[in-house]
N, C-alpha and C positions, 0 to 999 in steps of 0.2 A: 613548752605548751604546744599542743596539737593545733593545726590550723582549723578555723571554723568560719562560717559565713553568718551574716545577719540579714534577714529579710523582714520587711515590715511595710505597712501602707505608706503612701507618699506623704501623708500628713495625719497626725492623730491629735484630736482635741480632747482633753480630759478635764472634767470638773463640773460641779453643780452650776447649771445655767448656760453651758457652752452650746446647747442645742439651738439657742437663739441665733447663733452665727451660721447655722447650716443653710438656710434658704439662700442667702446671698452667695455663699460659696458654691452651692449647687448650680445657681444661675450661670456661673462662669463656664459650665459645661454645655450650655445651650438651653433653648426654650421649649424643649420637647422631651419628656421623660416618663418612665414607669416607676411608680411607687409600689413596691411589694411589701405587704404588711401582714399582720396576723389575722385571725378570723374576724376581729372587730375593726371595721373601717374607722371607728371613732378614735382609736389610738393614734392614727396618723393624720387626723383632720387638721391638726395644728400646722403640719408641714404643707399639706395641700393648700390650705388657706393662705399661708405665707408665700406660696409660689404662684399667687394670682397673676394671670397673664401668660403663664406657661401652659402648653398643651399637655395634659396629664392623662395617663392610663393608670388606674389603681387595680391591683390584683391581690386577692387574699391568699395567704398560705395557711390552710386550716389545720395543718399538722406537719410532721416531718415529711419533706417532699419525696414522692415516689416518681418513678419514670413516667407513668401516665400523667401525673400532675404536671411534671416538667414539659411533657410533649404538648399538653393542652395550653399551658401558659405560653409556651414558645410560639405556637401558631398565632395566637392573638398578638403577642408582642412584636413578632416580625412584621405583621401586617400594619401595626401602628408606626413602625420605623422610628424608634426613639433615639435620642442622642446620649442618654445616660440612664442608669438604673439606680434607684435608691432602695435599700432594704431597711425597714423600720419595724422592729419586733424582736423576737427571740431567735434562736439558732436556725429554726426552720425558715423564717423569712430571709435571714442572711444567706443560707445555702441556696434557696430558690433564686434570690436576687443575683447572687454571684454566677449561678449557672446560666441565667438568662443573659447577663452581661457578656459571658464568654461565648454563648452559642448563637446569639442573634447574628453576629457577623460571620460565624462559621458556616451557616446556611445548609449544613448537612444533618444527618441523623445523630442524636445524642450518643447512640451506641458506638459511633465512630471514635468517641473520645473517652468513654467511661472505662475505668480500670476493671480488671478481673473478669467480668462477664462481657465487656465490650472489646473494642479493638485498641483502646488506649493510644490512639493517634494524637500527636501534638495538634494544638489549635493552629489552623493555617491562616488565621487573621487575628489581629489584636482585639481583645475584648473591649466593649464599651466601658467608659468610666463608671465605676461602681462606688457608691457612697453608702457606708454602713452606719446605722444609727440604732444600737441595741436598746431594747426596753426591758431586758432581763439581764441578770448578772450570772453568767454560767459558762456558756460554750466558748467564749472568746473568738467566735467565728468571724467577728468584724476585722480580725487581723491575720487570718489564715488564707492560704492560697488555694484552698480546695473547697468543693461543695459536695456534701454527702447526700447521695440519692438512694432511696430504697427501691429494690426490685422485688415486688411481692411474689412474682412467679418463681423467683430463684431463692426466696427466703434469705436475701443478703442485702447489706448496705455497702455501696461502693462509692468511690470518689471520682469526681471530675477534677483534674489537677493541672495547674500551670502557674508559673511564678507571676505571669502577667495578670492573673486573677486577683492579686492583692488589691484591696480597695485604694482608690485614689485619695479618699478621705474617710477616716473613721471618727465619729463623733460620739464619745462615751460620756454621757451626762447622767450621773446617778439619780437625778431628780425624776428621770423618765421611768425609774424602777420603783418609785415610792409607793405606788398603789398596786404593786405586784401581789397576787394572792399568796397566802401562806404556803399552800401545796406547791405552787410553782417556785416560790422562793426556796423551799426546802430542796426540791429536786435539782434546780439549776445551781443552787449554792453548793450542793455536794459535788456537782460536776466541776465547779470552779475550784473547790478544794482539791479534788482528785487531780486537776490539771496543773496545780503547782507542786503537788507531792510526786506524781509520776515523773515529770521531767527532772525533778531534783534527784530522784534515786535512779534515773535511767542510765544505762551504759552509754548513752549518747549525750550526756550532760556536757555543757561547755561553761567557761567562765561567764559568758553572757547569760545563759539560762540560769546559772547559779545566782547571779546578781538579781534576777527577777524573782526567783522562787524561794530562796533561803529565808528571806525576811517576810514572805507573804503567807507562809503556811499557818502559823499560829494566829496572826491577826485575821486572816480570812475565815478560819474556823470559828474564832471568837465572835466575829461579826455575824456569822450564820446562826450561832447559838442565840445571840441577842435578838436577831430578827424572828427566830422561830419560837423561842421560849420567853422573850421579854414582852414589854407592853406593845400592843398592836395598834396604838394610835399613830397614824402616819406623821402627825405633827410633833411627836416626841423627839426631842433633840438627840437622845441616845440612839433612837431608831434611824434618824437621818445620818448620823455619823457612821452607823453600821452599814447603811446602804452605800455610803461613799467608800468604806473599806472593802465591801463586797465587790463593788464595781472595779476597784483597783486590783483585787485578787483575780477577778475574771480576766481583766485585760492582761495582767502579768502572765497568767496561765496560757492565754491564747498566744502571746508572743513567745513564750517558752516552748510550747509544743510545736509551733511553726518553725522553730530554729533548733530544736533538739529532738527528743524522743518521748514516747509515752510508755506503755507497758501492757501487762496482761489485763489490767482493768479495762482498757479501751479495746484491746483485742477481743476480749470476751463480749464486751458491750455491743460492739458492732454486729457480731453474729446474733446475739440475743435480740437486739432491736430489729434486725431484718426478719427474724423468725416470728416475732410476737407483736411488733409495733409498739411495745411499751416505751415509755419516756426514757430517753437516753440518760438524763441526769439521775433519775431514780435508779436505773440499773447500775450506774457507776457508784452511786452511794452505797448500794448493797455489796458491791464487790470490793470496795477499797480496803476495808478492814481485813477480810479474808486474804486478799492478795498480799497485803503487808505481812501477815502471819506466815504465809507459805514462802514468800520471798526471803523473809528473815531466817527461816529454817534452812534455806538452800545457800544463802550468801555467806561469804567470808571476806576478810580484808576490807579494802575501801568500800566495796559494795555494801557490806554489812554495816559499816560505820555510817553510811548515808541513810540506810533504813532505820538505824537506831536514832539518828538525829531527827528524822521525820516523826518517829514514834514519840520522841521526847517533846516535839512541838505539839503533838496532839495531847499528850499528858498535861502539858502546861495549861491547856484550856479545859479539858474534861476531868482533870484530877487523876489520882492514881500514879502508877509508875509507867515508864516507857514500855516495860514488858507486857502490861495488860492494856496498853493504849489501843491496839487494833480491835480488841473485843469491846472496850468501852465505846469506841466510835460506832461499831456496829449496833450495840445496844441503844446508843443515843438515837441513831438514825431510825431504827425500827420503832423505838418508843415515840419518836416525833411523828410517825405516821407512814413510813415507807412499808409497802407490802413485801412479802417474801418473793423470791424468784418463782416459787411454785404458784403463788397468787397471780404472777404476771404471765404464767403459761409455760414455764420451764419446769418440768417434773423430772423425777429420777430417770425415766426412760429416755430423756433428751440429753442427759449429761455427756455421754460419750460422743455423740455427734457434734454438740456445741464445742466441746473441748478440742476435738480433732480439727474443726474448722478454724477455731481461734488460734491454734498452734501455727497456722500458715498465714495469719493476718499480719499486715505490715506493722501495726502498732505493737504487736507482741515482740517484734524484733528489738524494740527499744527497752525491753524489760531489763532490770539490773543484772539478772542471771538467767541463763537458759532454763526453761521449765519444760518438763516432759508433759505429755498429754495427761498422765495420771495426776500431776501437780495441778493442772488447770481444772481437772475434774474435782479435785479436792476443794479448790476455791469455790466452785459452783455448789458443791454439797454444803460447805460452810455458810454460803449465802442463802440457803433455804431451798435449793432445788431438790434436795433429798427429803424434805419434810413430808 
């Protein structure tokens, strides 16, 4: 067995109702902090009210954070001089919160530490304690050591990364996702499914990531189908059970990608998101089926066996055979409401440039087999860029 390492937050709480423990645990970090939340303040009111007596700054993350967003928030947060940062929301709130926790003590320009377009210098001061409380099930960002930041001027998304950026506390309460809108559930859920499938088939898979992903693929997809196609009453017991399973799938995928690898889906998605601003989960949902098809055509031996197992897991939920599972997944996702890549702003004229950029992406290095630029272009064409 090859050596491997395991990185995760200092403490993870999982289960319906565990959010009630968060306020007392946060107080242990001090009486002055920043709550980063989504566009609506109301979704984090419960935490602010429970932290009565603490000095709080609340900051909205209205979309996937860009460098200008980060710089603005950083200016206010440094002036506030917090002792901790809490992210309450989806992946955008997690990423912005992690970035603030890392950069407030660093006192320099974010570009000193951003990868690819920045100087990628290590943090010269430990981050502030970060507490992650997700309200969507998808990105798994509550358990990863990086923050993804968009650079509109470069048409790219890049990471701020340091093992010390792992949350001190991650509170994963499926009840916080119960009223998530259908469109958000679909996009974020497809991201969660992609993030258990890609680490499972990745050339960087380990026994630890296998333990997380092998048993999460089919239940995660089944939960997503239930949430998207089943009864929409939040009080329905089947829906609550599906929310719980979806939250577990998301957490498992976050831990797996943090300790293993991803693949072409995320390599392409990072480039597309940077160019278009389209929702990351929706992009991943469009690319997953085509990427499985292209990888299966190129893979042999153990890599092919893993891809076949992932396809069998999809078929166990959507029906049909493992051979047609990638196409069934794509058809289901489009039928559920995902637009095509062309609708997102990626047309035939963009295919070559996106494929070339994705070939150099760090996520692509975890793909089960090496893919040529032509293979990546084929994935894009199959996902609707050529429509």
